[in-house]
Each structure stands twice: as structure tokens, then as C-alpha cells.
N, C-alpha and C positions, 0 to 999 in steps of 0.2 A: 574570551570564552564564547564559543559559538553554540547556537541552539540549532540542532540538526534534525530534520524530519526523516524518518526511515519508512519508506513505502515499499514493502516487500510483496512478492507475489509470483505466481507462475508466469503471468503476462503472456498468455498463450491463445491469442495475441494480446498485446496492449491495445487499449481502445480509448475512445473519447470520454467514456465514463471515468476511467482512471485519471485522465488528465484534468477533467473538470473537478473531481474531488480534490486533487492536489492544489489546483488554483483556488478553490474555496477555502482550503486550510490556510493558505498564505494570506487571504483577505482578512481572516479573523485572528490569526495567531502569528506573531512576529518572528518566524523562524528565519535563520540566515539562508538556508537552502534545504532542498529535499533530495535525499538520495533514493533513487529507484533501484531496487535490489532484486533482479530476477533470480529465482531459486534454481539450483541445479537438480536436486531430487526433492520434489515437494512431498512432505510426509502425509498430507491430507488429500492428495489428488490421485485420480486414476492415471497412471503414468503412460498407458498405452496411447493416449491421445495427445501427449505432449511432444512437440517438435524439439529438435536439439537446442541446447542452451545457447549455442552460438547464433542460431537464427533468432531466438528470443531476445538475446542481447542486442543484436543488430537492429531489430524492430524498436526496442526501447530507446536506443541511441537516436534513431531517426525521429521518434516521437518527441524526445526531449531536446532535440538539437537547437531549436530556436528559443528556448526558455532559459533565461540567464540563471534562474534559481532552481532549475531542474538539472540534477547530475545523475550519472549512472555509476553504480558500484558493481564490481565483479566478485565481491567478498564471498558470496554464496555460489556463484557460477563456477568459480575455480576451486571450490572445496570438494574433497573426495566423498564426503558423507552426506546424509540427509540435511536439509536446510532448516535447522532448528533456530528459532529467533534468539534464544539465550546464548547460543554459541556465536551467532552473528554479532550480537551486542557486545560481547566481551572482546571479540576481535576488533571491532570498530573503536572500542575504548583504547586499545593499544595504538590504533592508527590515528586517532584524533584525541590525544590525551588532554584531559581537562575540559572537554566539551560535554554538553548535555544532549540527550537523545530522546526523541519523541516518536514512538511508533504510530503510524497512521493506518487505521483499519476501518473497515465498514462495520456498521452495527451488527450485521449478520455474523461476521467473523468473531466479534468480541463476545457474542453469546456462547461461543465454544472455548473461551479462554482457559477454562479449567482442564481442557484436554491438551493444552500446550505443555511441552517439556519445561519443567521447573518454572511454571508460570508465576509462582509467588516471588521468586527471585527477580524475575523479569519486571514485575510490578514495583518492586522496591528500587531496582537499579536504573529504571527509566520511567518515562511517563507515556500515556496513551492519548492520542487524539482519535476520537471515535466519530466517524462521519455517518449520519443517518443514510440508510439505503431504502429504496422503494420497497414497501411491504415489511420493513423492519424498523419501525419507529423507535425512538429512544426510550419510550415508556416500557418497552419489552426488556430493557436492560436492568431495571430496578433490582430484581432478585440477584442478578450476578454482581452488581455493584455493591450491594449489601454484604455479599460474601467476601469480596476482595478488599473491602475497607480501604479506599485510597486515603492518602494524607489529606487531600483536598479535592473537591469536585467542582468543576466549572461547567455551567450550561450556557452555550452560546447560541443565540437566535440569529436570524438572518442579518439583522442590522447591528449586532453587537460584536465587540472585539475585546481582546485583553492586551495589557501592556507587557513590555519586556520584564518588568518586575514581578509579574504574576506567573512567569515560567519557572517551574521548579520540578525536581525529580519526585516521583511517587504520586503524581497527580493524574486525574482523569479530566480530559477536556471533551465535553460532549457537544458536537457541532450539528445543529439542526439546520439543514440546508437542502436545496433541491439539486439532485444530481441525475443525469440521464439514466434511464432504466435500460442499460446495455450490459450484456454478459458475453464473455469470450465463448461460452458454450453455444450461444445462439449464433454468433458470428461463424463458428466452425460449421454449424448445421447449414447455414445459408451458403457457405462456400461449397459444401458437399452437394447441395441441391442446385448449384449453378445460379444462385440468386445474388443480386448486387449487395455490396457492403459499404457503398459510399455514404459518408456521413456518420458511420459507426466507428471508423478508425481514421487517423490522419491520412491524407493522400499519399504521403511517402510510404507509409506502412502498407497501404493497399497495393501500391506498385510493387513493393518488395514481395508480398505474398503471391502476387500473380507471377512475378518473374521467377520465383523459386517453386511454383506449383505446390504451395503448402496447403495442408488440410483437405486435400481432394480425396 
């Protein structure tokens, strides 16, 4: 039975903040691997600024290419409808029967969990790893956590980790760590302004963006 991290997002484009968050999760939580899942139609985003799913998939593949525990899934990219997490989860349960799933989200995203489709079912059928984001400390989550009532709550500081025996469905794992304050929105703004993005995205992703004239 594998324990699989699910890192979904628009990835428009994927950046070093995404990769650092995933690396931090693996340091603290013994997942077998992390699936990066670019969305096809993101239900919570302004779609006018989103480049094609094929471009976003290609950039995610480039970014994950050298990481043995980073894999890329097309489960949402090839779906005809909006990318709802509950639909994704149930499809992955068919693709990976018997495995357990752990959604990886930023603390800012989890604050909006009650707006997600069938979020109660999602919290019962999977677990969540919540990574602190700059400006969205984990203390802000207390009210939401009290509402969703997880089976068990784990708070992981910089130097703490959990064992494989502590991985279970229906739990919340709160990870307090330092991740770069990078956003895809800011990267797109810099590209439109002709400013450099070196250090914000992997070199291969930067080359891909320039080659295909994305976000100009």
C-alpha cells in the first residue's frame, strides 16, 4: 500500500515555491511519491490568463524531471470538465487501488476548503498536508479546523517528522516550514514587464517560457 501525495494546481507556471513546498513535505512525511496534477479548467481561477494545459504539463514535466519522487499526472489535464478535487480523488482510487492519498495544499488554500465541491467527502476519503504560506500562518486555520473536525491533527515544526504508522485517512498534517514567497501571478507580471525571472522558476522552465513566448 503506497502513500501518495497529490499536489494539484494551475501551475501557470510552476515555480520554485511549488517545488520547495513538495520537498519540505517529503522531509517531514514519509510519502512514497508526490503526483503533480495540473488542472485543465481551474474552477477558482481567472481563466483568461491561463496558458494551454499542454504548455503547463510540459513545464511541470521539466520541473519534476530530476526528482525521483516527483511524478506528473494527466488525470485532470485530460478530463473534459472542471478540475474538482473530489472527482480527481475518486479517479485516482481506481488507478491506484488500495493506496492512500494526501492532498498537499498551502495554508491560504485550505482556508477556503468549505468552498470546494463535496469537501466533507474529500476530508473523509483522503488526508490533507497543509503547508504554511508567507502571510498565512497556521494559527489562522484554527476556526476552519474546528469546523471540519479531522479524525486526528498533527502539527509538524521545522525539525519534527512522523512515522509511516502515523499516516492515516481523515487526518490533517499541519507543516510549519519556510517556503519562498513566490507566486505565479508575480512571475507573469514580470514577464509582461520584460523583467528577469531567474531564480523564481527552474532553468528549464524559464527556457521553455522564452522559447514559446508565454505570458507576454
